[in-house]
C-alpha positions, 0 to 999 in steps of 0.5 A: 723213480724207484725206492732204490733210486731215492735212498741213494740220493738221500744218502749222497745228500746227506753224506757230504763226503764228496765235494758237491762242485766236482764230486771229488773223493779229495775233500776233507775239512770243507776244502776240495784238493781237486777243484780247490773249492772251499765250503767252510764259510757262508756259502758252504753252510747255504749248500749244506742246508738246501741239501738237507732240505732236498733230502728231506722232501725225497724222504716225505715224497717216498712215504706218500709213494708208499701209501699209493694202492695198487691194483690188478689188471682186472680191476684196472680195466673195470674201473670207470673213469675217474673224476677227478675231485675238487683242488686235483687236476687230472692228466691222461698217461698211458698205461703199460702195452699189456693194457691193449693201448687203453688209456686210464685217468691218473689223479696229479694232486698238487704238491704239499706242503713242506714243514718249516725248515728247522733253519733259515736259508736263503732259497738256492740260486737258479740252475739250469735245466738237466739236460734231457738229450744231446750228451752222450752217457755211458754207464758202467753197466753198459761197459761191463756188458759188452766187456763180458759179451766180448769175452763170452764171443772169444771163448766161443771162437776158441772153443770152436776153432782151437779145441783140441778135446773136442773134434766131433764137428757135429757135436760142436756145431750143435752145442753152439747152435744151442748157445746161439738159440740160448742168447738170442731168446735171452736177448729177446727177454732182456729187450722186452724187460726194458734192459736195453744196455744188457739185452744189446750186449747179449744180442751182439753175442747172439750174433757172434755165435750165428756167424760161428753157426754159419760158418758151420754150415759152410763146412757141409758144401763142397768146393770153394763155390758152393762155400761162398753160396752158403755163406752168402745165403746164410748171411742174407737170410740171417740178417734179413731176419734179424732186421725183422726181428729187431724192429719188433723188439727193438735191438739197435745191434741186430739192426745195425749188424742186419743191415750190414749183413744184407750190404755185403751178401752180393758180394759174398755170392760174387767170390763163388764165382771165379772171375775178376769182373764178376767179383768187381760188379759184386762189390759194386752191387754192395754199394747200391744195396747200402744205397737201397737200405737208406730208405728203410732205416729213415722209415725205422727211425720212428719205430726206435725213436732215433736218428739212427746216425750210427746205421746211416753212417755204416752205409755211408761208409761201406758205400765209400769203401766199396767205391775205394776198393773198385777204384783200385781194382781197376787201377789194377786191371787197367795196368795189369791188362791194358786196353783189353780192361779199358772198356769194361773199366770204363763201364764199371766206373760209369756205374760207380758215377751213377752210384755217387749220384744216387748216394747225393740224395741221401748226405754228403752231397758235396762229396758224392757229388765230386765222385760223380764228377770224378768217375764219369770223366775217368770212365771218359779218358779211358777210352782212348786207352782202348783205342790200340785194340780198335785202330793203329794208334802209336802210345805217344798219340794217348799222351795227347788223346787222353787229356782231350778225352778228359776235357770233353768228358769234364765239358760234358759232365758239367752241364749234368743237374740232378736232385741232390748234385751240387754243380760246383763240387761236381765240377771240381770232381770232373776238372781234378780228374782232368788235371790228374789226366795231364800229369803224364804229359806234364811229366814227360814235357818236365822230362824233356826240359829237364834231360835237355843235354841228354837228347834221349827223349823221342821227338813224337813223345815230346810233341804229344806231351806239349799237345796234351798240355795245350788240349787241357789248357784250351779246355780249361780256358774254355770253361773258366777263363772268364769264371769268377769263382775261386776254383775256376779261377784256380784251375785256369792260372794252374793251366797257364802255369802248364803252359809255361811248362809247355812253351819251355819243353817245346824249346828244348823239342829234340827235333831242334839243334842247339842253335835252334833251341837256343833262337827259339827260347829267346824268341820266347823271352822276347815275344813275351816281353813284347806281349807283356808290354803291349797287351799287358795293361789289359790284365790287372789280375796278379795271378794271370800275370805272374806265369807270364812275367815268370816264362820271359826270364825262364826262358833265357835262363834255358837259352843260356844252358842250351848255349853253354852245352855248345861251345861254339855258340856260348859266348855270341850267345852269351852276349844276346842273352845279356842284352835280352835280360835288359828287355826282359827286365822292362817288364819285370816289377820294380822290386825284381829289376836288381834281381835282373841286374844281378843275373845280367852281371854275374851271366856277363862275368861267367861268359867272361870267365867261358872266353878266358878258358876257351883262350887256354888259361888254368882256373886260378888265373880265370877266377882271379881275372874274374874277380879283378874285373868284377872288383874293378866294376864294382869300384866304378859303380861306387865312384859313379854316382849316376849309378842306381842304388839298386843296381849298385847293390847288385853289383856288389852282391855278385862281386862278393861271390867270386871274392869268397871263391878266391878266399876258398882257393887259398886253401888249395893253391896260393900263388900270385894271381890270388894276391892280384885280386885280393889287392883290388879287393881290398882296394875296393873294401877300403873304398866302400869304407871311406867314402861318402857316397849317398845311399851307402847302408851301414852294414855294407860299409861295416862288412867292407871294414871286415874285410880289410884284416882278412884281405891284407892276411891273404895278400900275405900268404899268396905273396909268400908262397909266390916268393919263398921256395919252401913252405912259407908257413913259418914266415907268413904266419907270424907276419900275420899274427903281427898285423892281428896284434897291431890291429888290436890296438890300432882298430879304435884309434882309426875309427875314431878318425874315420868318425870325423868323415862319416857317422858317428853310428857308421864308425861303431858298426865299422869298429865291430865288423873290424874287430870280429874280422881280426879275432877270427884272422888271429884264431884262423892263424893260430889254427893254420900253425897248428895244423900245418906240419912245416909251422910246428909248435915253435911257430905255434908257441911264437903266433900265440905270444905275439897274438897275447901281446897285442892283445894285452896292449889293447886291453891296457889302452882301452880298459875293455874286458875281451882283449884281457880274455883273448890275452889269457887264452893266447897265453894259455895256449902258448903255455900248452905248445911249450908242455907239448915241446917238452913231451909232457903228456899228461892230460891234467897238466893242461888242465889244471893250470888255467883252472887254478888261475881261474880260481885264484881270480875269483878269490882274488876278485871276491876279495875284492868285491867283484861279482865275477869272482864266483863265476870265475872260481865256479869255472876254475872248480868245473875245469879242475873236475870234470875233465878228470872224471871224464878221462877216468871214465874212458882211460881208466884211473891211471895213465903210461901203465902205472897200476895205482888208481891215482885218478880216482883217488884223487877225484875221492881226495878232491871230494873230501877237500872241496865238501870240508871248504864247503863246511867251512864255508857256512861258519860264521868266523871271519875266515870263513866268510870269504869261502861262503861265496864259493859254498854252492860251487864248492858243493856242487862239484864235491858231489861231482867228484863223489862221482869218481868212485862211482865211475871206478865201480862202473868200469870194474862191473863192466871189466874195464879195469882189473882187480889186483887181488882177484886175478884175472878171473875174479868170482861174483863175490871177488867183484861185487864187493868193492863194487859195492864199497865205492858205490857206497863211498860215492853215495856217502860223499853225495848224501853229505853234499846233498845235505849241505845244499838242502840246508838252509842258511840257519843250519837246518833242513829245507824240509823245516822252516824255509821261510828266512828272510834277509831284512829286519822287518817281520815277515807279512801275515799269510794263511796256513795253505800259503806257508804250505804252498812256500815249503813245498815250492823250496822243497821242490827244489832242494829235493834235486840235492839228493839225486846224485846220492841215489844214481850213485847208490845204484850205478855200479852194481847195475853195471856188474851184472854178469847172471850169477845170482849174487848180482840177481839177488843184490839188484831185487834187493837194491830194487826193494830198497828204493821202493820202500824208500819211494813208499816212505817219500810218498807217504811222508810227502803228504803230510809235510814237506821232504827233501828227498828225490821225487818219487818218479826218480826213485821208481825209475831207478829202481825199474833200472835196477830191476831191468838189469836184475832181470837181464840175467833171465834167470827169473820171470819178468813178473818177480820184478814188475809186480813189486814195480806195479804194486808199489807204484799203485800203493803210492797212487793209494796212499794219495787217494786216501789223503785229505789232500795237500796244499801245493802245485801239482807237478811232475816233480811232486807226484802223487803229492797235490795230485787227485783222481784215479787217472792221475795216481793209479794209472802208472802203477796200473800200467807197470803192473800188467804191461810187462806181462802183457809183452812177456805173453807174446815174447815168453807165452805161458798159459799162467801168465795169460790167465794171471792178466786177465785176472788182474785186469778182472780185478782192476774192473771189479775193483774200479766199478766198486769204487767208482775209479775210472783208471782201473775200470778203463785200463782193465777194460782195455787190457781185455781185448789186447791180451786176447789179441797177443794170445791169438798172435801166439797161436792158442794151442801151442804155447797156452792151453786152449781149454784153460783159456776158453774156460777162463775167458767163458768165467770172466765174461760170464761174471761181467755179465751176471753184474751187468744185468743185475746192476741194470735191474737194480738201476730200473732199467736206466731211470735210476741212479746207474752209475755213468762213465762220466761218474768215475773218478 
């Protein structure tokens, strides 16, 4: 431990200016705002005393160390062995390597006794020993070194490839070579001096120059082959040399890069030959070289005293990458060349299997075992693909031969046993390929099944696909039919499912005619059912039984589909299929037998409908007769109680489908047929409501009750269409309205009588469903009256009046609120219909009457002490203000060609009136007490109404409205002045409304005392932190009150941007004002609660305003982004310098309550740097790129100096991103190469110098070197 370490540690212990618990700088007055530790009590005193004792011990130790005598090397070598005096313990420790491995005895005296501490303190609690390994600690010096080396490397690349000022290749190569030797020597020197991080960074930089030297040598060669040969030789020689040097000086970067270079050199040599197969062989050789280097890496672990995980991982990644590349290329070769490439590809894949088997010895055994099995089986299945060049084999035969070859290969490779190979995983890889090899046959079989109606698939392809699936099923059955392993059982079950597909596909074989296909499918279903009935009990495994349970019904479904393709066999085959369903249902589990009843009954109805269709009936009669038959069957099942409940419910469910289709058909065609089927269904529903049949579900009865009123309405509509020759809407719709109006009051009476026959809960459910269906029927009647042209507004008026009277009668009889609401809606609709009849076209005339009615009801309810009064008043005021605002935004300030902006003026007047009402509601006069309950609603809606002038300003700015005094083409000032005036009016109203919302009941602002109480008891005693937290919580809610004002201030000017300097200057000034307001809000919020809008909202508004001003493209983006970013950064800096505020940090309170640079400085830094970085890509300029690098460098240096993580890390990240952007925009065209590489070299040199100097001062990682985790 050096003297610098002692001084730094002593200063840290005595300073007590950071939190001892989390090292946060947000520490003041004995409290930490970050971890909320409190050191003001006795425990804090103990911490101070323990720190003072530790500092005193360190100072005493340093004084003793300073007195230790120092000998030269000659004196040390000539000194005899020293015997330890009494009381001193001797220990042999190795000296420096310069002594040639000799040892001396160094005395280790017992620790001297510390003098008595000037204060009493209990001994500190034992703590866990410091971690000696396993925790990754990245130092700031290492990051600086890497960043500096990277910048210098990029500068070297720019200097070499993009420097037009230096065109002499020889001179440039000489300079690069000299710099290479310089950095190589520097890295060796730094490594000798144990400056590890700096040596690694400089060593990596040296390797960049080595690559540039190899490139320079390759330019001497002539032709691509010679170039690749020179590159490969240079890479191999330099990499081997770097491995040797790295082993000597222990530079990890050189070892890693050397291993990578030696591994990839075979691929470079292979590129010298213009042959695809040699290229593939070179890629495979890369994998074998990487495997061969693994033992060398393990030997070097002793030299480095490190497991070298990065090097071993890189070797594994290289092998995985090589395997992936070779597999992709093999697929491309086989796809392009076909059979001629199959044998070669098989050989390559066999070599990959060998590579995977060797790799399994050195880790990741399961992965490489899987790849061994997979590659071996792929090599085997490629052999049949090569047969068409040798034997006359049709392509269809490959569908069977490829799965067969893969099965044989999998059976063979599964018997392989080798060191490192995991047998189960090996088999998994092999049989996974078998499954994949069966996919083509499965796809063809599925295509044959899906295209059963087209019959376009050749018979030989279909048969080959079925045989291929059978071959895979046989192989999997041989290997895994009795396997207890989960993988084997899964493969066997998958094969069974493939067998199901094979059976279904065989039933659709194109060599069969439709009759034969239907017969085969029905036979498969019956055979499966018989087999399950006879042999199914022997197999209890559910996963094995399920495919057979699915095959039988699937075969029947397929038979039904095929039979419908031939009209001659549809009906007779349907009879057989319905009978077969009864047989198949016997093997199904009990819970699925109802589903078979559903399928059989539904298919029987479909066959019946088909028979009627063949008899020549139209669609509507067929549908209605089918519905009638289904309803009669359901009625019989309801009355015959011997029918099981499950089958009964199945019949009811199927019956509902044609009934619903009939209801839909009413919208298209209305006839007596529909009335007939609906009448039968009405009888069924009424029976379900009244029956006492056991097993009847409550909701089924209630659903039947819900069908009564709609069924009557459908009957009326259909009979009217059948009887009347003209449109029946003017007659039927009022009749339906009468039915609904009668149902409103009669439903409670009838259901009360129904409760005497059935359970009361069932009666309540029936009442609910009847009422809901009644309301829905009434709504549909109104909708039809509106959309039917024959009905007209007169019919609509009559329907609404009838419905309103019925609802009012129901409300009077039942004393419920919902009927009164329906009555009010109906009468309102009647009023609108009357307005439509007389030709009123002003929207406000339709909105204001019900809105004002709601306000009047709210006032009346409030005076009667009902809580719903405020709700009615708020809703009424909302519908009075919001629609007018929306109409202003969409249609403008006036209608019918009127030039007077009456809508804007009305909204402004409404805002004034509402503000006056809100102000009177705060008074203590008796006349104002009634207004106090609606004060919040009136205040909020006043702020909403204040948006009227702002919306008008937006429309003026967008040019949607004309200025009456400015002419057709007004100048910028003529537009901006009224926009600013209107925005100021809206802003003023919104500020007044926001102040009303932010005022407490006592009349003071929320940022004052907000702890008002409604009881006479005094408030409980609380400490200062609790009161401050309550104030901040209340103010956090009240800050929303001034948000509309902030939005109103900028909305109009933003929309008035027309590219002129008046708008740009105005928006820039508004942006500046918002940023100043944001800073003042942030500064004041750090010491007291504020009721201003949140900082994030002010910044968002400033950002939007700045974007609008920048959109004119008259100024560079930095004119707006730098003020935005610097202001946001300054807000974070203010919070960091503050002692902290006791408030829970949220998004709304930022930066108050936050601590640490990541939370406080990151937003500002991102806003400062990101726009310029993006602009570098879209508008590349040399000064802009240099500015980004300078800002990033400044952030890095400030982060390193003040131990701030956000500036440091973000600056480090900006460097490579900005360099990448500059490279994308092509250096030398838009950005000058010379200034750019000079900038990068200077910045990199500065970072390297700082890193080396810091590491030397830190004592080669043995001192108090800053770590990344120490940055805040």
